[in-house]
C-alpha positions, 0 to 999 in steps of 0.5 A: 455612192458618189466617190469622196473627196477626201485629201487636199493639197494648196500650194504657193510661192510663200507658203506662211502667207497660204497656211495663216489664209486656210487657218484665219479664213475656215479655220484649219488646222494647218500641220508642218509641209508633207504631212496630213493635218486632221480635218474638221469637217468628215473625211477631208485631210489636206496639206497646204506646202511652199511650192508653186500656185496649184491645187490637187484634191484628191478622191477615195477610191476602193481601188485605185488600180481599178479606178485608173484601168477605167479613167484610163479608158474613158480619156483620162491618162494615169500621170502616176500609177497606183503607189504606196508610201508606207506607213502613210496611202496607197496612192495614184495620180491621174489627168482629166481629159482636159489636162487636169490632174487629180489624185486618187487615195485608196479605202479601206472602208471608209478609211485610207488604207495603210500599206 
């Protein structure tokens, strides 16, 4: 089975305009900045926030630490080792060999692991 994308994070200099765009174009509900929002698609939540233009995909995996080790072995870079956001999620951040940054979310079955 392939690893699913389980979260998105879109940033730009005008948070309000971005929120309106994604709500209008795709019908994505936009919660408060920094909070997960239930997505309409299976297993896809996200945020829209004010920051320099950026994008971030988070991929769901059964073990963040083991996946980061594999990423490093395959030429990627561990940017932030496994860490817990208490009561919310377990994450890790990496760059692929081309330098594209992505994140990992540790899953417990099909759901994000909540520490």
